[in-house]
N, C-alpha and C positions, 0 to 999 in steps of 0.2 A: 402572815403574808410572805410569800416566797419572793426573795429579792431577785432583781433582774438578772444578775450574773448567775445566780443559782439556777434560775429557770433556763437560761441558755445551756448550762452544763447538763441539765436533765434532758433537754431536747437533743443535745449533741449525743448523749449516751443512748437515747432511744434510736436516733438515726444510726448510730454505730451498730446497735443490736439488730436493727432491720437489715442493714447492709450485710452484717455477718450471716443473717438468715438467708439472704438471697444468694450468698456465696458459700453456703454451708458445705462443709467437707464432704466429699463424695468418696466412697471407699470401694475398692475392688472386691468382688466375690469370686468370680471364676472367669475363664476365657476359653475360646476355641480359635483355631487358626487353620486356614486352608488357602494355599496358593496365593499369598499376597493380601489376604483379607483377615484381619484380626477382629474378633467380636469379644468385647469385654462386657460381662454382666456386672453392673454396679448396683449399689443399693437403691438407686432411684431410676434406673433405666439401663439402656444399652449404649455403649460407645463403640462405633464401628470405625476401624482404621484401615483404609485401603491404600495400597501402593499403586499409584496410577502410572508412574514411569520411574525410571531409575533415580530421578531427581525430583519426584513429586509425590506427595502423600495427602490424602483426603481424610478428614476426621469428622464424624457425624455423631451427634448425641440424639438418641431417641428416648425421650422421657416416657415413663410408664403411662399408658392410658391416653396418649396423644397421637394424632395423625402424623405421618412422616411423609411430607410432600417430596416429589421427585425433583431433581435438579433441573433448572432451566439452562444454566450456563454450560454444564459439561455435556459432551457428546453422549447420546444415549447408548451408543454401542461400545463404550469403553469397557475394557476388561482389565483385571488386575495384573500387575507385573510381579514376578517372583521376588521374594526377599527372605532373609534369614530371621528367625525369631529365637531370641534367647530369653530364658525364664529363670529367675531366682526368687528368693524369698521376698525381696523388697521391690523388684522392678521387672518389667518386660522391656526388651530392646528389639524393635523392628528395624532391620538394617539392610540397606542396599549398598552398593559400592560408592554412592554419591551422598546419601542422606540417611540419617538415623533418627528414629523417634524413641526417646527414653521415657517410659511410662512408669511413673512412681505409683505404687499401689495404694498407699495410704498416707496422706490424702491423695486422691487420684488426680495427677497432673501430668502434662506431657511437655518435654523439652525437645527441641529439634536441633540437631548438630549436623555440621557439614562433614565431609569425608575426612577432614583433618581433626575431627573431634572438637571443633570450636563451636560454642553455643551460638546459634542463630537467633532463636526466639523461644521464650518459654510461655506455654499456655497456662494461665492461672485458673482456667476452668470455665465451664458453661454456667450461666446464671439466669435467674428469673426475678422479675421485680415488677414494680407498679407500671413501668412504661413498656414492658415486653420482656423478651428473652434475648440472650446474646452470649458473647464470649469475650474474655479479657486475655491480653498478652503482656508480658513484661519485655521491654526493649532496653537497649543500652542508652546511656545519656548522650552519646554523640551521634546517634543515628539520624540520617536525613530520610524523609519519607515523601515519595511522589505518589500520585494516584488520586482517587476520588472522582475521576471523570472530569466533566466540563466545570471548571471553576476558574476565576481570575483572582489568584491569591499570591502568586509567586510559585516557583517550581517546588520548593520544599514546603509541604503542607503541614508539617509538624506544628503543634500548638493551636490547631483548629478543631473545633467540634462541628462536624459538617452534617447537614441533613441528607439522608438517603431517600430522596423523594423527587422524582423527575418533575420539574416545574419550570415553565418559561420565565425568564427575566427579561422583559422587554426594555429596550432603550438602555441596556447596560453599557458601561464604559470601562473604566480602569479597575473596577473591583466587583466581584460577584461571588458569593458563597454558595448559591444554589441556582442551577440552570437546568436546561432541558434534559441532560443526559448525565446522571450520576452513576458511579461505579463503586461498589462496596469493597474496594481493595486498594492495597498499597504495594509499591516496590521500594525496598529499603536499600540504603547505601551499603548495607552488609550483604547485598547480593542475594536477596530472596524476594519472592512475590507472595503475598498473603491475600487470599480472596475469600470474603464472607459470602457463601453461596446462598443468598437469600434475597428475593425480589420484593419483599414487603417494605412498607414504610418504616424508616428507622433512622439511626444516627451512627456516625463513625467518629469516635473521639480519639484524636491523634495526640495523646499526651497533653491535652489541655486541662482536663479536670483532675487527673491524677498524674503525678510525675512518673515519667518513663513507663506509662501504661497506655496501650492501645486497646480500645474496646469497640465492638460492633454490637448493636442491639436493634431489634425489630419487633413490630407489634404482632407478628405471626410468622408463618412460613417455616422454612427449613433451618434447623440448627446444625449447620455444617460449614466447614471451611476447608480450603486446601492451600498447601504451601508448595512452592516451586523454588528450588535453590540450585545455584551453580556458581562456578568461579567466573563466568562470563555472562554479562547481561543479555547478550545476543542469544545464548542458549536458553536462558530463562524465557525470553520472548518466544523462541521457537517451541519449547515444551508447552508453554501456556496455550499457544494457538494450536498445538497438536491436540490438547485436551478439550479445547472449546471450539475448535474448528478454524480452518484457514479460509481466508476471504477469496471467493472465486473472482477471476479477472472480469472486469466490466468490458463492454464493447470498446473498441478503439475510439469511437467517436466521443466517448465520455470525457476524453482528455482534451477535446477541442473547446472552442468558445461556445458557451451555452447562453443564449439570450434569455433574459428573465427580468421581470418586474412585477410589481403589484399594481395593475396587471394589464394584459392586452385585452381590450374590451370587445373587440369584434374582429371579424375576418379581414376586413380591409386594413385595419391597423396592423395586424400581423403580417399581411402581405406586403404592406408598405415598408415595414421594418426589415424584412428579408431583402427587399430591393435596395434599401438604404445601406445595408452592410456590403452588398456587392458593389454598389456605386462608390463607396468610400474605401474599397479594397481591404475590408476586414473579413477574414475567414469566419465561417459560421457552421456549426455542426448540429445545433438543436435550438428550438424555440420552446420555452416552457410556459405553459398557461396556468396562471393563478385562478382563483375561484370564479372569475367572470365567465369562464367557459360554460358554466351551468346556471348562471344567474346574472341578471342585469345590474345588480348592486350587491352590497356586502351582506346584508342581513336577510334572513327569511328563506334562503334557497339551498342551504347546505343539506346534502343528502339527496338532491336531485340526481346527481351523478349521470347526467345525460346532457348532450349539447343543447344550449339555448339556441334554437333554430332561427330566432329573430336576429340575434347578433352574429351567428355562424350558420348561415343558411345551407352551406354545402361543405361541412367539415371533412367528409370523406375525400372530396375533390381537392380541397385545400391541402390536406395532409399528403395526398398522392403527388400534388404539384411540388410541395416541399421536398418530398422524398426523391423526386426526379433530380432535384438540385443537390441531393446529398444531405438534406436538412431533416432531422428527426423531430417528432412531436412528443412532448412530455406533458402529462396532465397532473394537476394537483388532485388529491382525494383526501377525505377526512373520514374518521369512523363515526361521526355524529350524524344522525338522521333526524332532522327537525320535524316537529309535528306539522309544520306548514309545507314540508317538501312533498314532491310527487311520489316519493317512495315510502312515505311514512306508513300508509295502510298496508302496503305489501310487506314491509318489515314486521309489522305487528301480526299480520295474518300468518306469516311464516315463523313467528316466534324466534327471531334472530337477535333481539335486543336483550341486554342485561336486565335483570328483573328486580322487583322490590320484594319485600318479605311475603307478600301475598301471591307471588308468582306472576304478576303482571309486569309489562314493560315499564321500567322506572323512567320517569321524566324529571327534568330539572332545567333551570335557566342558566344560560351563559351568554356571552357577548353576542353571539350570532342568532340567538333565538331560544325557543323552548324545544328541548331535545331529548332523545334517547341515544344510546351508544351501542354499536354492534358488539356482540360478545364474541370476540375473536378467539376465545378459548373453547368455544362450542363447535363441534364438527358441522352441524347443520347450518349455523350462522356463517362459518367459513365458506361453505359451498355457495350460499346465497351471495355473499360478498364477492367471491371469485367470479361468479357468473357475470357480474357487472364488468369486472376487469377484462374477462375473456371477450365479451362482446365489443368493448372498445378497442381491444388489440386487433380484432378482426377488421375493424374500421380503418386501422392504420396507426394506432398509437404505438410508440416505440419504447416508452419508459414511463416511470411513475414517480410521483412525489407524494409521500405520506406526511401530512401535516397534522399538528395538534395531537400527536400520538403519545403524549406523556402519560395519560391523556390530560389535556389542558385543564379540564374540569372533570373531577372524578369522585363522586361522593363515597364515603367509606361504607355506607349501608347498602350500596348497590351490590347485587349478587351476580357474580359470573359463574360459569361452569366450574372454574378452578378455585373460587373463593370470593370473599368480600373484596370491596374496592381496595382498601389499604393493604390487604394481604398479598395482592398480586399486581399492585399498581405499576411497579417498575418493569414488569415483564410484559406489559400490554404492547408496546411497540415491537418488542422481540417476537411475540406471537403473530402480530400483524405482518411483520416482515416474513416470517416463516410461511404464513398462509400464501403470500404472493409468490415467494421463491419456489415452494414445493409444487404449487399448481402450474406455474409457468413452465417448470421443468417437464411436467407431464404433457401439457397441452401445446407448448411451443418449444419442443426439444432442440430445435436448431437455432434458438435465439437466446443470446446472453441477456441476463437481467440488468436493467438500469433502475435503481431504486434509491431515491432520497428518502431518508426517514429521520425525523427530528429527535426521536428518543428510542431507547432500547435498553438492553441489559448486557451483562458480560456474556460474550459468546455470540452476540447478534451478528458479528462480522461474517459468520458462516452462511448467513442468508443473503449475502450480497449487499448489506445495508451500507449506505453512504450518508453519514451524518453531517450536519452543518451546525454552526455555533450560534444559531438563533438570531433574534431581532436586535442586532448590534447597532449602537449609535454611530452615526456618521462622524467623520472627522478624526483627529489624531487620537483622541481618547479611545475610541472603539478599535482603532488599528493596533494600539499598543499591546493588547492582550492576546492577539490572535495566534502568535507563535506558541505561546504557552499552552493555549487550548489544544492546538493540533498535536503538539509534542506529548502532552499528557495522555491524550486519547490513543495516539499511535502506539505508545508503549504497551497498551493493553488491548491490542488487536484491531482497534478502530482506525486503520491507517489512512482512510479517505476523508477524515474530518477536515472541513474547510469552512471558509467564511463567506458571507455575502460581501463580495468585493465592492469597496466603496462605502459600505455601511448601508443599513436598511432604513433607519428612521432618523428624522431630524431635518431642519431646514437650514442647517449650518453649512452651506456649500463652501468648500475650500478646494480650489483647483489643485493646489500642491498636494494636499492630503489624499485627494482622489487619485492623482497620478501615482503617488507612492504606493497606495494600496493595490492598484492594478499592476504595478511593476512587481510587487511582492507576489501577486497572484500567479505569475508565470511559474513560480517555484513553490507552489502548494498544490494539493492533489487535484482539485476541480477548479476550472476557470469559469466562474459564474458571477459577474456583476449583477447585483439584485438590490432593489430598494423600492420604497414608496415612490409613486409617480410624480410627487411634487418636485423632485429633482431627478432628471433622467439618469438611470444607472448605466445606460449604454454610452460608450464613448463617442459613437457616431453623432450624437446630438450636442456635442460640446465644441468649444472653440478649436481653431485649427492647430494651435500648438499642442493642446491636450490630445487631439486626435493623432497627430503625427508621432508624438512620443509613445503613446499607447499602442498604435499600430505596429511600431517596430517591435514592441514586446510581445504582442499577440503573434506576430510572424515568428519570433524566436520560439515561442511556445510550440508552434507547429514544427519548426526545424528540430526541436529537441524531442519529438515524439519517440524516435527509436530508443533514446536514453530513458525516457519516462515509462515507455511500455515495458522495457526490460526491468525497471524497478517494480512495476506492477506484477510481472511474472515472478520476480524474486519474492515479493510479499506473499503471493499465492503458494509458494513452496516453503518458505521459512518463517513467515509472519513478520519479517523485518518491515518496519514502517517506512513510508516514503520520506517523511520529514523525521530526522533523527537527532536527538540531543547530542551536543558536543561531547558529553561525558562517555558516550559509546566509543569515541576515538581514544580517550585517555581514561580508562576505567578506574584508575586509582586516584584520579584527581578529583577529590570531593568538592572542590570549589566550583567545578564545572556543572555540578548538578543544579546549581542556582541560576545558570546562564539561560535566559529566555530571550536574548537579543540576537542570537545567531543559531544556526543549525546546519546539519548536513542534509543536502538534498541528494539522496542516494549515496553512493560511495565516493563520488568524485568531487562534488560541488559543495562549497560552504557558502551560505547566504546569510546576510545580515540586513534585514529590511530597515529602511529609513522611516522612523516613526516620530520625528521631531521636525518642525518647520525650519527652513533656512540652513540646513546642514551643509557644510563645506568639507568636513572631514568626519569620519565615523570611526571610533575605537572598536576594534574587533580582535578578540583573542583567537589566534591560530594554533591549533594543536601541533605537536611535534612533527617535524618534517619540513619539506619545502612546498611553497604555495605560489601560484601565479594568478595575477589579476585576469579575470575572464575577458575583460574588455581590451586591455593593452599589453598583457603578458608581463607586467612588472613582477619581479620576483621578491618573495618575502620568506624569511626563515621562521619556522613555527616554534612553539613553546613559549610564545610571548604575545603581548598585545601590540597591535600596530594601528596607526591612524591612516585610514584608507581615504584618499581624496574622492569626493563625489560631486556631481552636479545634478541638475534636475533630470538629466537623461540617464543617469546611472545610479545603481545601488551597489553596495559591496557584494561581489560574487567572486569567489576564489576557487581555483582548481588545485586539487592535491596532486603533487608530482607523482608520476607513475600511473596516471589515469588515462584511460581511453574513453572518449566521448563520441559516439556515433550521431550524426546529424543528417538531415535531408534538406532538400529545397522546400521552401514554404509552398503550401497548397491551399486551395479554397476550403477544403474540409477533409475529413478522414475518408470519405467515399472516393476521393481522388488521391489518396495517399499511395506512394510507392517509394521503395528504397532501391530502385534500379540504379539511381545515382546516389552513392553514399559517400559522405564526407566523414572521414575518420580522423579525429584529433588525438594525438598522443603527446602528453606533457612529459618531456624527457628531463632527467636529472642525472648527472654523473654519479651522484651518491646512491642511486638505485640500480642494483645489478639485475634484478628480475622484477617484472611486473606483468599483470594479466588483467583481462577484462573480457566481457562478452556482450553480445546483443541477441535478444530473443525476438523472434517474429513469427506470427501466424496470420490467418486471414482477418483477424480482428473481430470476428463474429461468432465462430463456432464455439459453443460451450465445451469446456474441458479439452481444448484442442491439443494440449500437451499430452494428456493421458491417452488421447486417440492417435498420437504420432503425427498430427497434422501441424508441424512446426519446423523451424530450423533455428539452430543456435550457431552464431558466428563467434568463434573464439579468437581472441587476440592475445599475443604474448610479446614481451619485449625482453631482450637480454643484452646487457652492456658489459663488454669485456675488452680490455686492451684498446680503448678508444674507438671500438667498433660497436655499432648498435644494430642488432638484428631484430626485426619485427616479423613475426609469423602470423599468418592468417589461415585458419582452418575452419571448416564447416561441418556440423553434424546435421545431416538431413535424412530423416527416415524415408523409407521407400515410397510412401504415399505423399504426393505433392498436395499442398493446400492451394486454394484458389488465389491466384495472383503471385505465387511464389516465383521470384525471378530466376530465369535459367542462368543468368550471369549478371554481374554488377559492374558498373563503371565506378572505380574507387578513386577518390581524391584523398590521399593520405597527407595530413598536415602534422609535421613534427615540430613541436615548440621547444624553444630553449636549446638549440643545437648549433654548433659551429659549422661554418661552411664546409661541406664534405669534399674529399678528394675524389671519391667515386660513390656511385649508388648502383647496387646490383640487385636485380630482381631475378631470382633463380639463376644466378650467374650471368645474366644479361645486363650489360652496362647501360644504365639509364641516366647517366650524369647530364647528357644533353637534352633529356626529356623531362627534366625536373627543374624547379625554380627555387632559388634561394633568395629570401628576403632579409638582407642584413640588418635593416633597422628594427625588425621584429625578432631576428634570430629564428626564423621559421624556414623549414624545408617543405616544399610542396611537390609531391610525386603523384602522377596520375597514371592509372593502368586499368586494364580490364581483368576481371577476376571471374573465373568459371567455377569457383568454389573448391577447386583442388588446393591442397595445402601448398602455400608458397612462403618463401623467405625473402625479405627485403633487407639488404645489408648496407648500412651507411658507414663508410670508412673515412676516418679523419687522419 
C-alpha cells in the first residue's frame, strides 16, 4: 500500500508533468518581416508581433489548425507602425524609439523593454490546459496592478484571481470580485498597460496562484495581447484609446439631472414628476423610463418593446410636451425576447434569435420569464433590432438604456453567429452598443447618441457607451466603493462610468448617506439618482432640509457645465478620464495608487466624498503645490495630508492653484443653456509664474462638431511677474458659427488669493473704479464685455 505522503508526492509530480506539458517549450523555426509586422513560424503555430504605435505592440499566437478570431477591442482600421528589426543567432529584436520586444528563439519567449533598456515585463509564453488557453507574464515583486474593470477590491488588484465574465452582483456593498463589466487588462506601477484581447469567459490571475506571475486564460477566442508603455500614464491612456477608439461627446443634456427610478408606471406619474421638479426649483434634463413603459408589471412583458397604451395612451404627445420644456425621454431596452411577448413570433419568423444545436431559437428561463436572446452578432438580427429603435426615435425618444447586456443569463451552449455563449460572452454588450451607434449615425446623422449600457468590453467607449456600476446597495456601504469603480474604469477608456446616486436597493433609508451620495454626484460623470421605488430616489420627495441641500448642489452642477463640457471634449481628444486618480498628479508616488478616497475632477478640482456618518473633519492628501478650499478659499500647501473641516452642507472640494474654472448662471436645463454671461474664476498664487486653461463650447447637439469646425475654444493664460498679474483671453473661432454661438460675452472675472490692487488695466484702460475687491476673501472681481478679440487684463500691486 502506498503511504499518504508518497501518494501526495506522486500526485504532485504528475501535476508538475501536466503543467510542464501545458507550457512546453516553443521553438523558433523561421520569420518574415514587413513594415512593422513580424511573423514567426514556431514549431506549433505562428506568432505575429505587430507594432501598433511607437509605444504599443500587439502579440498574437495562432496555433496550427485552430481558428483565429478577429479583435473586438482594437479599431479594425489600425495599421502597423514602422520599426527596426535586428536578427542574430539567438534572438530577434523589434525596436521603436519607445519600446522594444526581445524575442528569444529557444525557448521562444518575449521580453518587453522601455526606451531606457529597462525590463517592463517578460512573457513566459502562451499555454493550453484543461480550463482553456492563455498567456503568462513575469512581473517584479514590487509592482502594483490596477485594472480588471468593475470590482470593489481596493485600487491595487495584485493578489487576486479574478473571473473574466460579465455578471451582475446585485445588492453589493463594500466588496465585490465580479460585476457587470470586467476588463481583461491591467495598468502597472511600472508604467505599462497590458490587455488580453479576448472576450471569452476566463480568469485573470494577478500573482495570486504563482508568485510574481500574471496570467490570463479563456475557454476560447483569440490568443492575443497588447502592451502600451510610456514614461507618463497620460500618454499610456491616450495611446490605448487611440488603438481602441475615443469616446464621442454625448449631448450636453447628458450632464444635467436625469430623473430615474424603477420605475414610472404611467403617463400621469411621469407628467406629475416633471411638474414637481419645476415646482421645487430643480433643473431637469431627462426622464428615464424603466420596463413599465412596455408592460404593467415586472414579469412576462420583456421583448414587447412598444408602449403599453393603457398606461401611456399618448406617448408621442407626452414626449413632445416634455421636449418643449427641454426634457428628453430615455427608454430602457433589453436583448431578451420572452416567449410571452408580443414580438416573440416575429423574432422567430425572422430568425433573429441565437440558436440551439439544431438551428432553432434557443429558449431558457430567467427571472423575467421564458426567453430567447437577440443575436447581436448577426447582421439580419441587428437590422431587425435596429428597426425597433428607429421607430421609437421617430416617435420622439432621445436616448437609450441597454440593460441586462452582460447578458445576465447566457447559456454556454447557445450559438451566436460569432460563436458559443462562453466564447463571446463579454463582447455581447460591445456588439449591442455598436449596433445602436452605427445605425443611429446613418439614420439620425444630426443627433448625438445617448446610450447607457451595463456591460461591454475593452474599446466599447468608441460606441458612445455610458456604463453604470450596477444594482448597488443603499447607504454608506454602497457609497464607499463608487470612487474606486469609476477610477478603475476611467483609466481604461470608460470615462463615463457612474453610480445610481443614493443607491439602488435596500430599505435602509439614511438621509445623511443619501445627501452625501448626491453631493458626490455633482463631481462624477452622470447625475442620475436611481433606485427601487420603495424609497424615492428623487430629492423632490424628501424633507425640506434634504431638498434644500441637494438643490444647491444640483444648481452647482449646472453652473459648472462649461468646465464639465470641456472635460468631455478633452476626453474625446485624448482619452483622459473625467475622474482621475491622484497618482496622475504625482506619478512617482506609488502610495497614491492605493488612494480611492479622493480624485481629481478634471485638471482643477480635487474631490473627496464623505462616506462615513457624522464627519466633522476629513483627512485628504493634497498633491504638491498650493490648493484652495472651493467653498471659502482657505489655502493649503500640498505634498501633505490635511484635515478639511466639513459640515452636512459641504464635502471637501479643493482647487489647484493656477487653475481657471469657467461657470455660468444656473438654468432649468441644457435646452436653456447659455454662456453669454460667463464667470471665470482664476486661482492665483505668487509661486506660479505662468498658468493656462481653456473652455470648449459647441451647440451641444451636433455629432463631431469639433471635426466639422462648429465650435469655439476660449483660451485663458496668466502670467505673474514683478508683482503684476496679466491675464489674457483669446478665442479660436472657425469661420462657420454654430447655433447659439454668442457674438460677445459679459465676463465676470474673479481672481482668488490676490492682494488689493493699485490699478486694474484692461487693454491699457484703467478699471480700478469698475472692479470690486473683497478683502475678507482676498478676491478681485472685474466685469467687462468681451467680443472675443484677444485682450489683456493687468492687475498691478
